[in-house]
Short mmCIF file of the C-alpha atoms (twelve columns), coordinates in Angstrom:
data_MODEL
# 
_entry.id   MODEL 
# 
loop_
_atom_site.group_PDB 
_atom_site.id 
_atom_site.type_symbol 
_atom_site.label_atom_id 
_atom_site.label_alt_id 
_atom_site.label_comp_id 
_atom_site.label_asym_id 
_atom_site.label_seq_id 
_atom_site.Cartn_x 
_atom_site.Cartn_y 
_atom_site.Cartn_z 
_atom_site.pdbx_PDB_model_num 
ATOM 1   C CA . UNK A 1   57.119 107.383 -67.196 1 
ATOM 2   C CA . UNK A 2   58.540 104.707 -64.926 1 
ATOM 3   C CA . UNK A 3   58.592 106.034 -61.400 1 
ATOM 4   C CA . UNK A 4   60.187 104.397 -58.416 1 
ATOM 5   C CA . UNK A 5   57.926 102.852 -55.820 1 
ATOM 6   C CA . UNK A 6   59.002 102.832 -52.210 1 
ATOM 7   C CA . UNK A 7   57.563 100.626 -49.487 1 
ATOM 8   C CA . UNK A 8   57.328 101.551 -45.816 1 
ATOM 9   C CA . UNK A 9   55.359 100.843 -42.666 1 
ATOM 10  C CA . UNK A 10  52.038 102.658 -42.460 1 
ATOM 11  C CA . UNK A 11  51.545 105.393 -39.859 1 
ATOM 12  C CA . UNK A 12  48.445 107.044 -38.478 1 
ATOM 13  C CA . UNK A 13  49.045 109.995 -40.827 1 
ATOM 14  C CA . UNK A 14  48.420 107.676 -43.803 1 
ATOM 15  C CA . UNK A 15  44.883 106.685 -42.782 1 
ATOM 16  C CA . UNK A 16  42.953 109.289 -44.810 1 
ATOM 17  C CA . UNK A 17  44.643 108.267 -48.083 1 
ATOM 18  C CA . UNK A 18  44.454 104.541 -47.277 1 
ATOM 19  C CA . UNK A 19  40.750 104.923 -46.477 1 
ATOM 20  C CA . UNK A 20  40.230 106.730 -49.799 1 
ATOM 21  C CA . UNK A 21  41.871 103.843 -51.689 1 
ATOM 22  C CA . UNK A 22  39.876 101.322 -49.613 1 
ATOM 23  C CA . UNK A 23  36.530 102.925 -50.494 1 
ATOM 24  C CA . UNK A 24  37.453 103.109 -54.194 1 
ATOM 25  C CA . UNK A 25  38.506 99.449  -54.204 1 
ATOM 26  C CA . UNK A 26  35.956 97.418  -52.256 1 
ATOM 27  C CA . UNK A 27  32.195 96.941  -52.177 1 
ATOM 28  C CA . UNK A 28  32.511 96.395  -48.389 1 
ATOM 29  C CA . UNK A 29  35.191 98.905  -47.377 1 
ATOM 30  C CA . UNK A 30  36.618 99.017  -43.900 1 
ATOM 31  C CA . UNK A 31  35.697 102.099 -41.888 1 
ATOM 32  C CA . UNK A 32  38.187 104.804 -41.064 1 
ATOM 33  C CA . UNK A 33  37.735 103.798 -37.420 1 
ATOM 34  C CA . UNK A 34  38.847 100.255 -38.288 1 
ATOM 35  C CA . UNK A 35  42.113 101.613 -39.665 1 
ATOM 36  C CA . UNK A 36  42.629 103.728 -36.538 1 
ATOM 37  C CA . UNK A 37  42.066 100.595 -34.459 1 
ATOM 38  C CA . UNK A 38  44.629 98.713  -36.542 1 
ATOM 39  C CA . UNK A 39  47.216 101.479 -36.062 1 
ATOM 40  C CA . UNK A 40  46.571 102.250 -32.388 1 
ATOM 41  C CA . UNK A 41  45.226 99.090  -30.739 1 
ATOM 42  C CA . UNK A 42  45.978 95.923  -32.705 1 
ATOM 43  C CA . UNK A 43  49.447 94.776  -31.692 1 
ATOM 44  C CA . UNK A 44  49.396 92.157  -34.459 1 
ATOM 45  C CA . UNK A 45  48.644 94.589  -37.305 1 
ATOM 46  C CA . UNK A 46  51.333 95.607  -39.777 1 
ATOM 47  C CA . UNK A 47  50.543 97.631  -42.889 1 
ATOM 48  C CA . UNK A 48  52.890 98.211  -45.796 1 
ATOM 49  C CA . UNK A 49  52.429 101.395 -47.843 1 
ATOM 50  C CA . UNK A 50  53.329 101.655 -51.535 1 
ATOM 51  C CA . UNK A 51  54.375 105.201 -52.337 1 
ATOM 52  C CA . UNK A 52  55.519 106.958 -55.500 1 
ATOM 53  C CA . UNK A 53  56.366 110.614 -56.058 1 
ATOM 54  C CA . UNK A 54  52.604 111.043 -56.532 1 
ATOM 55  C CA . UNK A 55  52.023 109.886 -52.946 1 
ATOM 56  C CA . UNK A 56  50.447 106.742 -51.517 1 
ATOM 57  C CA . UNK A 57  49.209 104.460 -54.297 1 
ATOM 58  C CA . UNK A 58  48.458 101.297 -52.329 1 
ATOM 59  C CA . UNK A 59  48.634 99.386  -49.076 1 
ATOM 60  C CA . UNK A 60  48.682 95.861  -47.740 1 
ATOM 61  C CA . UNK A 61  47.557 95.022  -44.228 1 
ATOM 62  C CA . UNK A 62  48.341 91.857  -42.351 1 
ATOM 63  C CA . UNK A 63  48.134 90.395  -38.898 1 
ATOM 64  C CA . UNK A 64  51.312 88.753  -37.676 1 
ATOM 65  C CA . UNK A 65  50.422 86.110  -35.116 1 
ATOM 66  C CA . UNK A 66  53.074 83.666  -33.956 1 
ATOM 67  C CA . UNK A 67  54.586 82.262  -37.156 1 
ATOM 68  C CA . UNK A 68  51.692 83.160  -39.486 1 
ATOM 69  C CA . UNK A 69  50.839 86.270  -41.461 1 
ATOM 70  C CA . UNK A 70  47.195 86.763  -42.430 1 
ATOM 71  C CA . UNK A 71  46.631 89.344  -45.163 1 
ATOM 72  C CA . UNK A 72  43.611 91.430  -44.154 1 
ATOM 73  C CA . UNK A 73  43.417 93.737  -47.140 1 
ATOM 74  C CA . UNK A 74  45.452 94.858  -50.118 1 
ATOM 75  C CA . UNK A 75  44.554 97.518  -52.649 1 
ATOM 76  C CA . UNK A 76  46.072 99.699  -55.322 1 
ATOM 77  C CA . UNK A 77  44.418 102.994 -56.268 1 
ATOM 78  C CA . UNK A 78  42.276 102.409 -59.384 1 
ATOM 79  C CA . UNK A 79  44.284 104.996 -61.368 1 
ATOM 80  C CA . UNK A 80  47.509 103.081 -60.658 1 
ATOM 81  C CA . UNK A 81  46.379 99.534  -61.472 1 
ATOM 82  C CA . UNK A 82  47.936 97.548  -64.293 1 
ATOM 83  C CA . UNK A 83  51.464 98.747  -63.485 1 
ATOM 84  C CA . UNK A 84  52.591 95.673  -61.494 1 
ATOM 85  C CA . UNK A 85  52.316 97.683  -58.255 1 
ATOM 86  C CA . UNK A 86  50.118 95.029  -56.623 1 
ATOM 87  C CA . UNK A 87  52.758 92.396  -57.289 1 
ATOM 88  C CA . UNK A 88  55.537 94.630  -55.941 1 
ATOM 89  C CA . UNK A 89  53.450 95.476  -52.865 1 
ATOM 90  C CA . UNK A 90  52.617 91.831  -52.184 1 
ATOM 91  C CA . UNK A 91  56.306 90.893  -52.479 1 
ATOM 92  C CA . UNK A 92  57.193 93.690  -50.039 1 
ATOM 93  C CA . UNK A 93  54.537 92.443  -47.588 1 
ATOM 94  C CA . UNK A 94  55.826 88.881  -47.930 1 
ATOM 95  C CA . UNK A 95  59.351 90.125  -47.163 1 
ATOM 96  C CA . UNK A 96  58.086 91.934  -44.038 1 
ATOM 97  C CA . UNK A 97  56.233 88.811  -42.915 1 
ATOM 98  C CA . UNK A 98  59.359 86.672  -43.331 1 
ATOM 99  C CA . UNK A 99  61.476 89.288  -41.531 1 
ATOM 100 C CA . UNK A 100 58.967 89.213  -38.655 1 
ATOM 101 C CA . UNK A 101 59.336 85.419  -38.361 1 
ATOM 102 C CA . UNK A 102 56.326 84.218  -40.338 1 
ATOM 103 C CA . UNK A 103 56.621 80.755  -41.847 1 
ATOM 104 C CA . UNK A 104 53.212 80.868  -43.533 1 
ATOM 105 C CA . UNK A 105 51.087 83.576  -45.144 1 
ATOM 106 C CA . UNK A 106 47.382 83.248  -45.832 1 
ATOM 107 C CA . UNK A 107 44.629 85.337  -47.404 1 
ATOM 108 C CA . UNK A 108 41.127 85.113  -48.805 1 
ATOM 109 C CA . UNK A 109 40.037 86.215  -52.265 1 
ATOM 110 C CA . UNK A 110 36.624 86.262  -53.871 1 
ATOM 111 C CA . UNK A 111 36.158 83.148  -55.981 1 
ATOM 112 C CA . UNK A 112 35.313 85.484  -58.900 1 
ATOM 113 C CA . UNK A 113 38.524 87.525  -58.519 1 
ATOM 114 C CA . UNK A 114 40.713 85.606  -60.933 1 
ATOM 115 C CA . UNK A 115 43.145 88.517  -61.397 1 
ATOM 116 C CA . UNK A 116 44.032 88.453  -57.682 1 
ATOM 117 C CA . UNK A 117 44.158 84.662  -57.549 1 
ATOM 118 C CA . UNK A 118 46.518 84.547  -60.534 1 
ATOM 119 C CA . UNK A 119 48.820 87.100  -58.881 1 
ATOM 120 C CA . UNK A 120 48.891 85.132  -55.628 1 
ATOM 121 C CA . UNK A 121 49.618 81.871  -57.477 1 
ATOM 122 C CA . UNK A 122 52.448 83.581  -59.339 1 
ATOM 123 C CA . UNK A 123 53.925 84.461  -55.930 1 
ATOM 124 C CA . UNK A 124 53.710 80.858  -54.713 1 
ATOM 125 C CA . UNK A 125 50.304 80.755  -53.010 1 
ATOM 126 C CA . UNK A 126 48.300 77.554  -53.268 1 
ATOM 127 C CA . UNK A 127 44.596 76.902  -52.831 1 
ATOM 128 C CA . UNK A 128 43.738 75.935  -49.283 1 
ATOM 129 C CA . UNK A 129 39.966 75.640  -49.339 1 
ATOM 130 C CA . UNK A 130 36.724 77.577  -49.636 1 
ATOM 131 C CA . UNK A 131 34.964 79.731  -47.053 1 
ATOM 132 C CA . UNK A 132 31.296 79.488  -47.979 1 
ATOM 133 C CA . UNK A 133 29.289 82.737  -48.172 1 
ATOM 134 C CA . UNK A 134 32.275 84.676  -46.778 1 
ATOM 135 C CA . UNK A 135 31.427 88.090  -48.242 1 
ATOM 136 C CA . UNK A 136 28.376 89.647  -46.642 1 
ATOM 137 C CA . UNK A 137 27.510 91.991  -49.528 1 
ATOM 138 C CA . UNK A 138 26.579 89.172  -51.931 1 
ATOM 139 C CA . UNK A 139 27.451 86.011  -49.950 1 
ATOM 140 C CA . UNK A 140 30.106 85.068  -52.463 1 
ATOM 141 C CA . UNK A 141 32.483 82.312  -51.426 1 
ATOM 142 C CA . UNK A 142 36.124 83.091  -50.651 1 
ATOM 143 C CA . UNK A 143 39.037 80.975  -51.723 1 
ATOM 144 C CA . UNK A 144 41.632 80.590  -48.983 1 
ATOM 145 C CA . UNK A 145 45.195 80.642  -50.255 1 
ATOM 146 C CA . UNK A 146 48.463 79.835  -48.430 1 
ATOM 147 C CA . UNK A 147 52.152 80.105  -49.061 1 
ATOM 148 C CA . UNK A 148 54.740 78.294  -46.969 1 
ATOM 149 C CA . UNK A 149 57.965 80.332  -46.915 1 
ATOM 150 C CA . UNK A 150 60.006 77.250  -45.964 1 
ATOM 151 C CA . UNK A 151 59.146 75.249  -49.085 1 
# 
């Protein structure tokens, strides 16, 4: 069944579900408190929610600072992966960033996460360098990727 996905700005009421998806998706999940901080304190934070009739299926967080958007985290619930939702969500986040005046968007991905890297390249991101030992769980390097919306 092909269900419609809607995208909207995250609210504090979404934190429990976002935290659930976060813990299912990452070996170093953010804490629930970190998401509360993002919603209540961080004036640069903007989170896009992906929602179907089943409820919240994913989210993408970013910090909008001057003319740059830095993706902090993006995840799709494991049961919903493989349905192009990550691509749709990333496109929605890119649209928000552009609407908010961003000229560039950047993110980090594990060097071993080729699925994510391939998605980002498909959306126009290019390799920007390596952050050595970026991930504290296993000290894996991160690849930094950028897209310039003006190119």
